[in-house]
VEXSEBA-412995 format. One record per residue: x, y, z of N, C-alpha, C, CB in turn; residue number from 1. Coordinates in steps of 0.02 Angstrom, whole numbers, padded with zeros to 5 digits, always signed. Glycine has a CB too. Example, Ala and Ser with C-alpha at 12.3 -4.5 7.8 and 13.67 -1.06 7.14 Angstrom:
((+00660; -00284; +00390); (+00615; -00225; +00390); (+00660; -00165; +00390); (+00565; -00224; +00452); 1)
((+00642; -00112; +00354); (+00684; -00053; +00357); (+00645; +00002; +00394); (+00704; -00030; +00286); 2)
//
This chain:
((+01224; -02144; +01497); (+01188; -02134; +01560); (+01238; -02111; +01613); (+01152; -02199; +01582); 1)
((+01217; -02064; +01652); (+01257; -02040; +01708); (+01214; -02049; +01770); (+01279; -01965; +01698); 2)
((+01240; -02088; +01817); (+01205; -02101; +01880); (+01133; -02124; +01868); (+01206; -02039; +01924); 3)
((+01123; -02167; +01819); (+01057; -02194; +01804); (+01010; -02149; +01766); (+01025; -02213; +01867); 4)
((+01034; -02090; +01745); (+00993; -02043; +01707); (+01016; -02040; +01635); (+00995; -01973; +01739); 5)
((+00969; -02035; +01589); (+00985; -02027; +01519); (+01008; -01955; +01508); (+00924; -02044; +01473); 6)
((+01065; -01947; +01475); (+01094; -01881; +01464); (+01108; -01873; +01389); (+01159; -01872; +01505); 7)
((+01090; -01815; +01363); (+01104; -01799; +01293); (+01165; -01753; +01291); (+01043; -01765; +01258); 8)
((+01213; -01770; +01249); (+01272; -01728; +01241); (+01254; -01670; +01195); (+01333; -01770; +01211); 9)
((+01253; -01608; +01220); (+01233; -01551; +01179); (+01275; -01542; +01115); (+01237; -01488; +01220); 10)
((+01337; -01562; +01118); (+01381; -01554; +01059); (+01360; -01599; +01001); (+01452; -01569; +01079); 11)
((+01320; -01651; +01014); (+01300; -01697; +00962); (+01231; -01682; +00933); (+01301; -01767; +00988); 12)
((+01197; -01633; +00961); (+01129; -01616; +00938); (+01133; -01578; +00872); (+01092; -01573; +00991); 13)
((+01087; -01593; +00826); (+01081; -01557; +00763); (+01014; -01522; +00762); (+01087; -01606; +00701); 14)
((+01013; -01459; +00739); (+00950; -01422; +00733); (+00928; -01416; +00660); (+00957; -01353; +00764); 15)
((+00973; -01432; +00615); (+00955; -01431; +00543); (+01000; -01479; +00505); (+00960; -01359; +00514); 16)
((+00975; -01500; +00447); (+01013; -01545; +00404); (+00999; -01526; +00332); (+00993; -01620; +00418); 17)
((+01052; -01523; +00292); (+01043; -01507; +00222); (+01109; -01502; +00185); (+01005; -01442; +00215); 18)
((+01105; -01484; +00121); (+01165; -01483; +00080); (+01190; -01413; +00064); (+01151; -01519; +00016); 19)
((+01162; -01362; +00095); (+01188; -01294; +00087); (+01253; -01289; +00126); (+01136; -01241; +00112); 20)
((+01307; -01266; +00094); (+01371; -01264; +00130); (+01372; -01210; +00183); (+01428; -01252; +00080); 21)
((+01407; -01224; +00237); (+01419; -01174; +00289); (+01476; -01129; +00266); (+01436; -01207; +00358); 22)
((+01477; -01065; +00288); (+01533; -01022; +00270); (+01596; -01042; +00309); (+01515; -00948; +00284); 23)
((+01652; -01014; +00290); (+01715; -01029; +00323); (+01724; -00985; +00385); (+01775; -01018; +00274); 24)
((+01764; -01010; +00431); (+01787; -00972; +00490); (+01730; -00946; +00534); (+01829; -00914; +00467); 25)
((+01684; -00988; +00551); (+01628; -00968; +00594); (+01653; -00964; +00666); (+01567; -01018; +00587); 26)
((+01637; -00909; +00700); (+01656; -00899; +00769); (+01598; -00870; +00808); (+01718; -00853; +00774); 27)
((+01597; -00884; +00873); (+01546; -00857; +00918); (+01583; -00831; +00979); (+01492; -00910; +00937); 28)
((+01568; -00769; +00999); (+01597; -00740; +01060); (+01542; -00702; +01097); (+01657; -00692; +01043); 29)
((+01551; -00695; +01162); (+01506; -00654; +01201); (+01527; -00581; +01189); (+01507; -00673; +01278); 30)
((+01483; -00542; +01158); (+01498; -00473; +01141); (+01492; -00428; +01202); (+01450; -00448; +01086); 31)
((+01439; -00437; +01240); (+01426; -00401; +01302); (+01372; -00440; +01339); (+01405; -00326; +01289); 32)
((+01353; -00416; +01397); (+01302; -00451; +01435); (+01241; -00464; +01392); (+01284; -00412; +01497); 33)
((+01223; -00525; +01383); (+01165; -00553; +01347); (+01167; -00543; +01271); (+01103; -00523; +01374); 34)
((+01226; -00530; +01241); (+01231; -00525; +01168); (+01290; -00567; +01144); (+01239; -00451; +01146); 35)
((+01276; -00612; +01097); (+01328; -00651; +01064); (+01343; -00618; +00997); (+01306; -00725; +01054); 36)
((+01405; -00624; +00975); (+01424; -00602; +00908); (+01446; -00664; +00869); (+01482; -00547; +00910); 37)
((+01409; -00679; +00816); (+01427; -00735; +00773); (+01455; -00706; +00709); (+01365; -00782; +00759); 38)
((+01514; -00729; +00689); (+01546; -00702; +00629); (+01571; -00760; +00586); (+01605; -00656; +00648); 39)
((+01582; -00744; +00522); (+01606; -00793; +00473); (+01638; -00754; +00416); (+01547; -00838; +00447); 40)
((+01673; -00789; +00373); (+01702; -00758; +00314); (+01646; -00743; +00265); (+01756; -00804; +00281); 41)
((+01637; -00678; +00247); (+01583; -00661; +00200); (+01594; -00696; +00133); (+01580; -00585; +00190); 42)
((+01539; -00711; +00101); (+01542; -00745; +00036); (+01485; -00722; -00008); (+01539; -00822; +00045); 43)
((+01499; -00713; -00073); (+01447; -00694; -00120); (+01416; -00755; -00153); (+01475; -00647; -00174); 44)
((+01448; -00814; -00145); (+01417; -00876; -00167); (+01363; -00891; -00116); (+01469; -00935; -00173); 45)
((+01302; -00902; -00138); (+01246; -00911; -00092); (+01239; -00851; -00046); (+01254; -00976; -00050); 46)
((+01252; -00791; -00072); (+01258; -00730; -00032); (+01196; -00710; +00006); (+01276; -00676; -00075); 47)
((+01137; -00731; -00015); (+01075; -00710; +00019); (+01051; -00761; +00071); (+01021; -00698; -00031); 48)
((+01092; -00812; +00085); (+01075; -00859; +00138); (+01073; -00821; +00203); (+01126; -00918; +00141); 49)
((+01029; -00842; +00248); (+01022; -00809; +00312); (+01042; -00855; +00370); (+00950; -00784; +00322); 50)
((+01067; -00824; +00422); (+01090; -00860; +00481); (+01031; -00882; +00524); (+01137; -00817; +00522); 51)
((+01031; -00945; +00545); (+00983; -00972; +00594); (+01022; -00983; +00658); (+00949; -01039; +00569); 52)
((+00994; -00963; +00714); (+01028; -00971; +00779); (+00979; -01000; +00830); (+01056; -00904; +00805); 53)
((+01004; -01048; +00869); (+00966; -01073; +00926); (+01012; -01066; +00987); (+00943; -01148; +00915); 54)
((+00988; -01031; +01037); (+01022; -01025; +01102); (+00981; -01065; +01152); (+01031; -00949; +01124); 55)
((+01011; -01117; +01180); (+00973; -01162; +01224); (+01003; -01162; +01294); (+00974; -01233; +01195); 56)
((+00961; -01146; +01343); (+00979; -01146; +01414); (+00954; -01213; +01443); (+00948; -01084; +01453); 57)
((+00998; -01261; +01446); (+00979; -01329; +01468); (+00955; -01328; +01540); (+01039; -01377; +01462); 58)
((+00989; -01291; +01584); (+00972; -01293; +01655); (+00899; -01270; +01667); (+01019; -01248; +01694); 59)
((+00874; -01224; +01627); (+00807; -01197; +01637); (+00758; -01219; +01582); (+00809; -01122; +01640); 60)
((+00780; -01261; +01536); (+00736; -01285; +01483); (+00709; -01231; +01438); (+00680; -01322; +01514); 61)
((+00750; -01178; +01427); (+00728; -01122; +01386); (+00769; -01121; +01321); (+00736; -01055; +01423); 62)
((+00735; -01108; +01266); (+00768; -01102; +01202); (+00745; -01039; +01167); (+00755; -01165; +01158); 63)
((+00792; -01006; +01134); (+00776; -00947; +01094); (+00805; -00960; +01025); (+00804; -00881; +01126); 64)
((+00762; -00957; +00975); (+00785; -00969; +00906); (+00758; -00917; +00859); (+00764; -01038; +00883); 65)
((+00797; -00903; +00807); (+00776; -00852; +00760); (+00815; -00859; +00695); (+00786; -00782; +00790); 66)
((+00785; -00837; +00640); (+00820; -00828; +00577); (+00833; -00754; +00572); (+00778; -00855; +00515); 67)
((+00896; -00735; +00562); (+00916; -00665; +00562); (+00921; -00637; +00492); (+00982; -00657; +00598); 68)
((+00913; -00571; +00486); (+00913; -00537; +00422); (+00981; -00528; +00390); (+00882; -00471; +00431); 69)
((+01034; -00526; +00431); (+01100; -00519; +00401); (+01116; -00583; +00362); (+01153; -00506; +00456); 70)
((+01136; -00574; +00300); (+01148; -00631; +00258); (+01222; -00650; +00255); (+01122; -00618; +00188); 71)
((+01236; -00701; +00216); (+01303; -00729; +00211); (+01355; -00677; +00189); (+01304; -00788; +00163); 72)
((+01334; -00629; +00149); (+01379; -00577; +00124); (+01400; -00529; +00181); (+01346; -00536; +00068); 73)
((+01360; -00523; +00233); (+01374; -00477; +00288); (+01433; -00499; +00331); (+01313; -00469; +00331); 74)
((+01436; -00563; +00347); (+01491; -00590; +00386); (+01485; -00587; +00461); (+01551; -00554; +00368); 75)
((+01430; -00560; +00487); (+01421; -00560; +00560); (+01349; -00546; +00578); (+01468; -00509; +00593); 76)
((+01333; -00566; +00640); (+01266; -00553; +00667); (+01271; -00547; +00742); (+01215; -00609; +00646); 77)
((+01242; -00495; +00771); (+01235; -00490; +00844); (+01171; -00525; +00864); (+01236; -00415; +00868); 78)
((+01176; -00567; +00915); (+01119; -00609; +00936); (+01104; -00595; +01009); (+01135; -00685; +00924); 79)
((+01051; -00556; +01022); (+01032; -00544; +01092); (+00991; -00602; +01119); (+00993; -00479; +01099); 80)
((+00999; -00617; +01182); (+00957; -00668; +01215); (+00927; -00637; +01278); (+00999; -00732; +01232); 81)
((+00867; -00658; +01294); (+00833; -00633; +01353); (+00851; -00678; +01411); (+00755; -00631; +01343); 82)
((+00904; -00658; +01447); (+00926; -00700; +01502); (+00960; -00657; +01555); (+00975; -00754; +01477); 83)
((+00948; -00675; +01617); (+00983; -00639; +01670); (+01057; -00661; +01673); (+00949; -00652; +01738); 84)
((+01097; -00620; +01705); (+01168; -00636; +01714); (+01174; -00702; +01751); (+01205; -00580; +01753); 85)
((+01224; -00742; +01733); (+01235; -00806; +01766); (+01207; -00865; +01730); (+01207; -00803; +01834); 86)
((+01177; -00855; +01672); (+01148; -00910; +01633); (+01197; -00934; +01580); (+01082; -00888; +01601); 87)
((+01192; -00997; +01564); (+01234; -01028; +01513); (+01190; -01050; +01454); (+01273; -01088; +01541); 88)
((+01216; -01040; +01394); (+01180; -01060; +01334); (+01224; -01104; +01290); (+01157; -00999; +01295); 89)
((+01193; -01154; +01260); (+01225; -01193; +01207); (+01202; -01160; +01142); (+01206; -01271; +01211); 90)
((+01249; -01144; +01099); (+01234; -01107; +01038); (+01242; -01153; +00977); (+01280; -01045; +01031); 91)
((+01190; -01153; +00935); (+01189; -01191; +00873); (+01174; -01142; +00816); (+01135; -01249; +00875); 92)
((+01207; -01151; +00759); (+01194; -01108; +00702); (+01184; -01151; +00639); (+01251; -01057; +00691); 93)
((+01155; -01121; +00590); (+01148; -01151; +00524); (+01130; -01095; +00476); (+01093; -01207; +00524); 94)
((+01126; -01110; +00412); (+01105; -01060; +00363); (+01047; -01088; +00322); (+01165; -01042; +00316); 95)
((+01003; -01042; +00301); (+00946; -01060; +00260); (+00946; -01014; +00199); (+00879; -01055; +00299); 96)
((+00931; -01041; +00141); (+00932; -01001; +00080); (+00876; -00948; +00083); (+00923; -01045; +00018); 97)
((+00888; -00893; +00048); (+00840; -00838; +00047); (+00771; -00859; +00024); (+00865; -00783; +00004); 98)
((+00768; -00908; -00022); (+00702; -00931; -00046); (+00675; -00990; -00005); (+00707; -00951; -00120); 99)
((+00711; -01009; +00048); (+00692; -01062; +00094); (+00691; -01132; +00063); (+00625; -01047; +00123); 100)
((+00725; -01141; +00007); (+00724; -01206; -00027); (+00780; -01252; -00002); (+00731; -01196; -00101); 101)
((+00830; -01225; +00031); (+00886; -01266; +00054); (+00909; -01241; +00123); (+00945; -01265; +00004); 102)
((+00941; -01286; +00160); (+00972; -01268; +00223); (+01035; -01308; +00233); (+00923; -01279; +00282); 103)
((+01077; -01284; +00279); (+01140; -01318; +00294); (+01131; -01367; +00352); (+01194; -01267; +00310); 104)
((+01180; -01409; +00361); (+01186; -01445; +00424); (+01199; -01392; +00478); (+01243; -01500; +00422); 105)
((+01176; -01405; +00537); (+01190; -01358; +00591); (+01260; -01370; +00618); (+01138; -01365; +00648); 106)
((+01284; -01322; +00656); (+01350; -01326; +00687); (+01343; -01306; +00760); (+01402; -01280; +00649); 107)
((+01371; -01346; +00804); (+01371; -01330; +00876); (+01429; -01283; +00889); (+01376; -01395; +00920); 108)
((+01415; -01224; +00917); (+01467; -01174; +00928); (+01497; -01179; +00998); (+01438; -01104; +00917); 109)
((+01462; -01211; +01045); (+01489; -01219; +01112); (+01442; -01191; +01165); (+01556; -01185; +01117); 110)
((+01467; -01193; +01227); (+01429; -01169; +01285); (+01458; -01101; +01306); (+01431; -01221; +01344); 111)
((+01414; -01052; +01313); (+01434; -00985; +01330); (+01392; -00960; +01387); (+01429; -00938; +01269); 112)
((+01423; -00922; +01432); (+01386; -00895; +01489); (+01396; -00820; +01494); (+01408; -00928; +01553); 113)
((+01351; -00789; +01531); (+01354; -00717; +01543); (+01375; -00704; +01614); (+01287; -00682; +01528); 114)
//
């Protein structure tokens, strides 16, 4: 609690749970205004797994989430968000198998602003 208010630590939030392994060397950077670039070491093991992303704007209570078409073999995904300049997003990622039978634990990538 902070000043009598219940507060959730964004770094401790999970958006998915499962036994699908995450790829190595996952990074998130702001590519340009309103676009994040998420990259990882490409892998052919579980190669058709797809990236799940949640971008959450706590201050405005807005969340944008999507499963992207670029798979684990690709090694990167550009993630656009609909937000004006000056907004901050908490970014969470995970992977889901191509047949949707398995998913990974999610990973908190951090807070990023435009």
